[in-house]
C-alpha positions as CSV (number, residue, x, y, z in Angstrom):
1,M,-183.1,42.5,-307.5
2,T,-184.1,39.2,-309.1
3,Q,-185.4,36.3,-307.0
4,R,-182.1,34.4,-307.8
5,S,-180.0,37.3,-306.7
6,S,-182.2,37.5,-303.5
7,L,-181.2,33.9,-302.8
8,R,-177.6,34.3,-303.4
9,A,-177.7,37.2,-301.0
10,L,-179.6,35.2,-298.6
11,F,-177.2,32.3,-298.6
12,A,-174.1,34.4,-298.3
13,V,-175.6,35.8,-295.2
14,V,-176.3,32.6,-293.8
15,C,-172.8,31.1,-294.7
16,A,-171.3,34.3,-293.1
17,A,-173.2,33.8,-289.9
18,L,-172.4,30.1,-289.9
19,I,-168.6,30.8,-290.3
20,G,-168.6,33.3,-287.7
21,V,-170.1,30.8,-285.3
22,L,-167.6,28.1,-286.4
23,I,-164.8,30.7,-285.8
24,A,-166.2,31.9,-282.5
25,A,-166.4,28.2,-281.2
26,C,-163.2,27.4,-282.5
27,G,-161.7,30.5,-281.1
28,S,-163.2,29.9,-277.8
29,S,-162.3,26.1,-277.5
30,S,-159.0,26.7,-276.3
31,S,-160.2,29.1,-273.4
32,I,-162.7,26.6,-272.1
33,K,-161.2,24.8,-269.0
34,A,-162.5,21.4,-268.0
35,Q,-164.6,21.6,-265.0
36,P,-162.9,19.7,-262.3
37,V,-164.4,16.3,-261.1
38,G,-164.3,14.3,-258.0
39,Q,-162.4,15.4,-255.1
40,Q,-160.9,18.2,-257.3
41,Q,-164.1,20.1,-256.9
42,I,-162.9,20.9,-253.4
43,R,-161.1,24.3,-253.6
44,H,-161.1,25.3,-249.9
45,V,-159.6,23.1,-247.0
46,F,-159.9,23.8,-243.4
47,V,-158.2,21.7,-240.9
48,I,-158.7,22.1,-237.1
49,T,-156.2,20.3,-235.2
50,L,-157.1,19.5,-231.6
51,E,-155.0,17.8,-228.7
52,N,-154.4,14.5,-227.1
53,E,-157.6,12.6,-226.8
54,N,-158.0,8.9,-227.7
55,Y,-161.2,7.8,-230.0
56,A,-163.0,6.4,-227.1
57,T,-163.0,9.4,-224.8
58,T,-163.6,11.7,-227.5
59,F,-166.5,10.0,-229.3
60,G,-167.6,7.4,-226.6
61,A,-170.6,7.5,-224.1
62,G,-170.4,10.4,-221.7
63,T,-168.0,12.4,-224.1
64,K,-167.1,16.1,-223.0
65,A,-167.3,17.0,-226.6
66,P,-170.8,16.3,-227.6
67,Y,-170.8,18.9,-230.3
68,L,-168.0,17.3,-231.9
69,A,-168.9,13.6,-231.2
70,Q,-172.6,14.0,-231.9
71,T,-173.7,17.3,-233.7
72,L,-170.7,17.6,-236.1
73,A,-170.3,14.0,-236.9
74,A,-174.1,13.9,-237.7
75,Q,-173.4,16.5,-240.4
76,G,-170.6,14.9,-242.2
77,A,-168.3,11.9,-241.9
78,M,-167.2,10.1,-238.6
79,V,-163.9,8.8,-239.6
80,Q,-163.4,6.2,-236.9
81,Q,-160.1,4.6,-237.9
82,Y,-158.0,8.0,-238.1
83,Y,-154.4,7.6,-236.3
84,G,-151.8,10.2,-235.0
85,T,-148.4,9.3,-236.4
86,G,-146.4,9.9,-233.2
87,H,-146.0,11.1,-229.7
88,V,-145.8,13.8,-228.3
89,S,-147.0,16.7,-230.2
90,L,-144.8,18.5,-232.7
91,D,-143.6,15.3,-234.9
92,N,-147.6,15.0,-235.9
93,Y,-147.9,18.4,-236.9
94,I,-144.7,18.4,-239.1
95,S,-145.9,15.0,-240.7
96,M,-149.2,16.8,-241.8
97,I,-147.5,19.3,-243.9
98,S,-144.3,17.7,-245.1
99,G,-144.6,14.0,-245.0
100,Q,-141.5,13.9,-242.8
101,A,-140.9,11.4,-239.9
102,P,-139.6,12.4,-236.6
103,T,-136.2,13.0,-235.5
104,P,-135.4,12.6,-231.6
105,D,-135.9,16.3,-231.1
106,T,-139.4,16.7,-233.0
107,D,-140.5,13.5,-231.4
108,N,-140.0,15.2,-228.0
109,D,-141.3,18.5,-228.9
110,C,-138.1,20.7,-229.6
111,T,-137.9,22.2,-226.2
112,T,-134.9,24.1,-227.8
113,Y,-135.8,25.7,-231.3
114,E,-132.6,24.6,-232.9
115,D,-131.8,24.2,-236.6
116,Y,-131.8,20.9,-238.3
117,K,-128.5,19.3,-239.1
118,L,-129.2,17.6,-242.4
119,S,-126.7,14.7,-243.1
120,G,-128.8,13.1,-246.1
121,M,-132.0,11.9,-247.8
122,T,-133.5,8.6,-248.2
123,P,-134.7,7.5,-251.5
124,D,-138.4,8.1,-250.2
125,G,-137.9,11.5,-249.4
126,Q,-136.9,11.4,-245.9
127,A,-134.4,13.8,-244.2
128,I,-131.6,12.2,-242.4
129,G,-130.3,14.1,-239.5
130,S,-131.4,15.6,-236.1
131,G,-132.7,18.9,-234.8
132,C,-135.9,20.9,-235.3
133,V,-136.2,23.4,-238.1
134,Y,-135.6,22.0,-241.6
135,P,-133.4,23.6,-244.2
136,A,-135.0,25.3,-247.1
137,S,-134.6,22.3,-249.2
138,I,-137.1,20.1,-247.4
139,K,-140.4,21.4,-249.1
140,T,-143.8,21.6,-247.4
141,L,-147.4,21.8,-248.5
142,P,-147.5,25.5,-248.5
143,D,-144.3,25.4,-250.9
144,Q,-146.2,23.1,-253.2
145,L,-149.4,25.2,-253.1
146,K,-147.7,28.4,-254.0
147,A,-145.9,26.8,-256.8
148,A,-149.1,25.7,-258.3
149,G,-150.8,29.1,-257.8
150,F,-152.7,28.2,-254.8
151,T,-153.0,30.2,-251.4
152,W,-152.2,28.9,-247.9
153,K,-152.8,30.1,-244.2
154,G,-152.3,29.4,-240.7
155,Y,-154.3,30.9,-238.0
156,E,-152.9,30.5,-234.4
157,G,-154.6,31.2,-231.2
158,D,-153.1,33.5,-228.9
159,M,-149.8,34.0,-231.2
160,G,-148.3,37.4,-230.1
161,N,-150.3,38.0,-226.9
162,D,-146.8,38.3,-225.3
163,P,-144.6,40.0,-227.7
164,T,-141.5,39.4,-225.7
165,R,-142.0,35.7,-226.6
166,E,-143.3,35.7,-230.0
167,A,-144.3,38.0,-232.8
168,A,-148.0,38.4,-233.7
169,T,-147.2,37.1,-237.4
170,C,-144.7,34.1,-237.9
171,G,-144.3,33.8,-234.3
172,H,-141.5,31.6,-233.2
173,P,-138.5,31.6,-230.8
174,T,-135.1,33.0,-231.7
175,L,-133.2,30.2,-233.5
176,N,-131.1,27.9,-231.3
177,T,-132.7,29.2,-228.0
178,T,-135.0,27.8,-225.4
179,D,-138.7,27.7,-226.6
180,L,-140.2,29.8,-223.9
181,T,-143.8,28.8,-225.5
182,Q,-143.7,25.5,-224.2
183,T,-145.5,26.7,-221.0
184,A,-148.7,28.6,-221.0
185,E,-148.4,32.2,-219.6
186,V,-150.8,33.5,-216.8
187,P,-152.6,36.7,-217.6
188,S,-151.0,39.5,-216.1
189,A,-150.9,43.2,-215.8
190,A,-148.2,43.4,-218.7
191,V,-150.0,40.4,-220.7
192,P,-154.0,40.9,-219.8
193,L,-155.2,37.8,-221.8
194,G,-152.0,35.7,-220.9
195,D,-150.4,33.7,-223.8
196,Q,-151.3,30.1,-224.6
197,Y,-149.7,30.0,-227.9
198,A,-147.4,27.1,-228.5
199,T,-144.9,27.0,-231.3
200,R,-144.9,23.3,-231.3
201,H,-148.3,23.3,-232.4
202,N,-147.6,25.4,-235.5
203,P,-145.8,23.3,-238.0
204,F,-144.9,26.2,-240.2
205,M,-142.5,27.5,-238.0
206,Y,-140.1,24.6,-238.3
207,F,-139.3,25.1,-242.0
208,H,-136.8,27.5,-243.1
209,S,-138.6,27.7,-246.6
210,I,-141.5,29.1,-244.7
211,I,-140.0,31.3,-242.0
212,D,-137.3,32.9,-244.2
213,S,-140.0,33.9,-246.6
214,P,-141.9,37.3,-246.7
215,D,-145.1,34.9,-246.9
216,C,-144.6,33.9,-243.4
217,G,-145.6,37.3,-242.0
218,Q,-148.6,37.6,-244.3
219,N,-149.8,34.0,-244.0
220,V,-149.0,32.9,-240.5
221,V,-151.3,35.1,-238.4
222,N,-153.5,35.1,-234.9
223,L,-156.7,33.5,-235.1
224,N,-158.4,36.6,-234.8
225,K,-158.0,37.3,-238.4
226,L,-159.9,34.4,-239.6
227,T,-163.3,35.9,-239.2
228,T,-162.4,39.1,-241.5
229,D,-160.7,36.6,-244.2
230,L,-163.9,34.1,-244.6
231,Q,-166.0,37.2,-245.5
232,S,-165.2,36.7,-249.3
233,I,-164.2,33.8,-251.4
234,S,-161.4,36.1,-252.5
235,T,-159.8,36.6,-249.4
236,T,-160.2,32.7,-248.2
237,A,-157.1,30.8,-248.5
238,N,-157.2,27.1,-250.5
239,F,-155.7,25.6,-247.6
240,N,-156.0,26.8,-243.8
241,L,-154.6,25.1,-240.9
242,I,-156.2,26.5,-237.6
243,T,-154.3,26.0,-234.3
244,P,-156.3,26.7,-231.2
245,S,-154.6,28.0,-228.0
246,L,-153.2,25.4,-225.3
247,C,-156.8,25.7,-223.7
248,D,-159.0,25.7,-226.6
249,D,-157.3,22.8,-228.4
250,G,-157.9,20.9,-225.0
251,H,-154.0,20.3,-224.1
252,D,-154.3,22.0,-221.0
253,S,-156.6,21.0,-218.2
254,P,-157.3,23.2,-216.2
255,C,-156.2,26.3,-218.2
256,V,-154.1,29.0,-216.6
257,N,-156.7,31.5,-217.3
258,G,-159.3,29.5,-215.1
259,Q,-161.1,27.8,-218.0
260,P,-161.6,24.1,-217.7
261,G,-159.6,22.9,-220.8
262,G,-159.6,19.4,-222.1
263,L,-162.2,18.4,-224.3
264,T,-164.7,20.8,-222.6
265,S,-163.0,23.9,-223.9
266,A,-162.1,22.2,-227.1
267,N,-165.8,21.6,-227.7
268,T,-166.7,25.3,-226.8
269,F,-164.1,26.5,-229.3
270,L,-165.5,24.3,-232.0
271,Q,-169.1,25.6,-231.2
272,K,-167.9,29.1,-231.7
273,W,-165.9,28.6,-235.0
274,V,-167.1,25.7,-236.9
275,P,-170.7,27.7,-237.7
276,I,-168.4,30.6,-238.8
277,I,-166.4,28.5,-240.9
278,T,-169.3,26.5,-242.6
279,A,-171.2,29.7,-243.1
280,S,-168.4,31.3,-245.1
281,P,-169.0,31.8,-249.0
282,A,-165.8,29.7,-249.9
283,F,-166.7,26.9,-247.5
284,Q,-170.4,26.9,-249.0
285,Q,-169.1,26.9,-252.6
286,D,-166.5,24.0,-252.5
287,G,-165.3,23.6,-248.9
288,L,-164.0,20.7,-246.9
289,L,-163.6,20.9,-243.0
290,I,-161.2,18.4,-241.1
291,I,-161.4,18.3,-237.5
292,N,-158.5,15.9,-236.1
293,F,-156.4,15.4,-233.3
294,D,-152.5,15.2,-233.3
295,E,-152.2,12.3,-231.2
296,S,-154.3,9.9,-228.6
297,S,-153.7,10.4,-225.1
298,Y,-151.4,8.1,-223.0
299,A,-152.3,4.6,-222.2
300,T,-151.4,4.6,-218.5
301,V,-150.2,7.1,-216.0
302,T,-148.9,6.7,-212.5
303,Q,-147.6,9.7,-210.3
304,S,-145.4,9.9,-207.3
305,G,-144.9,13.5,-205.9
306,T,-144.1,15.7,-208.6
307,T,-143.1,13.0,-210.9
308,Q,-145.6,11.3,-213.5
309,N,-144.9,8.4,-215.5
310,L,-146.9,8.1,-218.9
311,I,-146.8,5.2,-221.1
312,F,-147.9,5.4,-224.8
313,A,-148.9,2.4,-226.7
314,G,-147.7,4.1,-229.9
315,T,-150.0,1.8,-232.3
316,T,-149.8,2.7,-235.8
317,C,-152.1,2.0,-239.1
318,C,-151.7,2.2,-242.8
319,S,-148.1,0.5,-242.9
320,Q,-146.6,3.5,-241.4
321,Q,-142.7,3.7,-241.2
322,P,-140.6,5.0,-238.2
323,G,-138.4,6.8,-240.5
324,P,-134.5,7.0,-240.6
325,N,-134.0,8.9,-237.4
326,L,-135.3,7.2,-234.5
327,A,-133.8,4.5,-232.2
328,P,-135.5,1.2,-231.7
329,F,-138.6,1.0,-229.3
330,P,-139.5,1.1,-226.5
331,Q,-138.0,4.5,-225.6
332,T,-138.1,6.6,-222.3
333,S,-137.5,10.1,-222.3
334,S,-138.0,13.0,-219.5
335,L,-139.1,16.6,-219.7
336,T,-140.4,19.3,-217.1
337,Y,-143.9,20.8,-217.5
338,K,-145.5,23.2,-215.0
339,G,-142.9,22.1,-212.5
340,V,-143.6,18.4,-212.9
341,T,-141.1,15.9,-214.1
342,I,-142.7,13.7,-216.9
343,N,-141.3,10.3,-217.8
344,L,-142.6,9.3,-221.1
345,T,-142.3,5.7,-222.2
346,K,-143.3,5.0,-226.0
347,Q,-143.9,1.2,-226.7
348,S,-143.5,2.2,-230.4
349,F,-143.5,4.8,-232.6
350,G,-147.2,5.6,-233.7
351,G,-149.7,8.0,-232.5
352,D,-152.7,5.9,-231.6
353,Q,-156.4,6.1,-232.7
354,T,-157.9,9.4,-232.3
355,G,-160.7,9.6,-234.9
356,A,-161.7,12.6,-237.0
357,V,-164.7,14.5,-238.3
358,M,-165.1,15.7,-241.8
359,I,-167.8,18.2,-243.2
360,S,-168.4,19.1,-246.8
361,K,-171.3,19.3,-249.3
362,F,-169.4,16.5,-251.0
363,I,-170.0,14.2,-247.9
364,K,-173.5,12.8,-246.9
365,P,-174.6,13.8,-243.4
366,G,-174.2,10.7,-241.2
367,T,-171.4,9.0,-243.2
368,V,-169.3,6.7,-241.2
369,S,-165.9,5.5,-242.5
370,T,-164.1,2.5,-241.0
371,V,-161.1,2.9,-243.4
372,Q,-157.9,3.4,-241.6
373,Y,-156.1,6.7,-242.3
374,N,-153.3,8.8,-240.6
375,H,-151.7,12.1,-240.8
376,Y,-149.8,11.1,-244.2
377,S,-153.1,10.0,-245.5
378,M,-154.6,13.6,-245.0
379,L,-151.5,15.0,-246.6
380,K,-151.9,12.8,-249.5
381,S,-155.4,13.8,-249.7
382,I,-155.0,17.4,-249.8
383,E,-152.2,17.1,-252.4
384,D,-154.6,15.0,-254.6
385,I,-157.2,17.6,-254.0
386,F,-154.9,20.3,-255.5
387,Q,-153.1,17.8,-257.9
388,L,-149.9,18.0,-256.2
389,D,-147.0,15.6,-255.9
390,H,-146.5,13.5,-252.5
391,L,-144.1,14.8,-250.1
392,G,-142.4,12.3,-247.9
393,Y,-144.4,9.5,-246.5
394,A,-147.6,10.9,-248.3
395,G,-145.9,9.2,-251.0
396,Q,-145.3,5.8,-249.5
397,A,-146.3,2.9,-251.6
398,G,-149.8,1.7,-251.0
399,L,-150.7,4.6,-248.7
400,V,-154.6,5.3,-249.2
401,G,-156.1,8.7,-249.3
402,F,-159.6,9.6,-248.5
403,G,-161.8,7.9,-250.6
404,S,-165.4,7.2,-251.5
405,D,-166.1,6.0,-248.0
406,I,-165.8,9.7,-246.9
407,F,-166.8,11.6,-250.2
408,T,-170.1,10.1,-250.5
409,N,-171.8,12.9,-252.4
410,L,-169.5,13.6,-255.4
């Protein structure tokens, strides 16, 4: 072979190699996905919702929840100006996953588990009507997540302990009957652990789009399933709502099983479960943990015999609207709990200041936020993380989602 022939052969080999590289590069460009930036780096969200405490009690001097107020707040962000969206409980949980404002029934915890009577919709996505369990046309964060290819799960403390009250998965009363889970059940021979599950603290149960789907039995499960699911990224849902029992969430004090309840039991619950969550592969990779409260406690209380009079201030933030279904405030209503008649007076429609704590590798330890947020803000923020549309009042003009005041390490 001549020198010229050798050069031609070498040139052909080099060209072929370059063409191969270019073809490979061009062919692979369509399969290269842009890396998520900002908050979209978060792929696993965990929310633990506790009960009925105001900011000053939880995070002030002499707190009965030092693990939350001091240890966990130091690990992430102390969100001082976080607010509930209503009183007493259920309306807050519903707002967290749907952006729906209260009805008179959800505003008072739906002691009868009845269907929602839908009469219309407002231009900003609010259902007009009364009742508790929304029709399938009213969508939720789980509906959005599923449609976008993400996964979700609800973990419920004590759910199914007494199968005569509720199932161990997707546990709720029979439609249009009295909700027997309004009261905690004492341990007995028939129910050794007692049953302190509360349907009203499990918002998934108030939407036909969820309870009528096979997903409900697979995705809304007892809290004891969480440890197993956290063992791998593939078995950890993208969105996880964790609802402790009536004792562990601090609602009851003392509890029917003899535990102290209140912030003391809530603090103990967090000491057990937060390290399990934060040590999990999914959280370590790209997780966000939000610890919030459904609402603040009452402003004043007086008692005469078996009658209690509770007054809630009902302050709001974030230009919150009352929605189309509530009568003007102040309002007074009555309910019976553990043999006590409770008269509730709500001066306004808000849920008052509770504060919240958030932990993530995308948050610098010791962060303090003074920006005002509420449950609609949280829903908006989770929707933004997964690039979803905004439901109901999560889409309210001017509402602020969690920002650089919280995510200080992006």
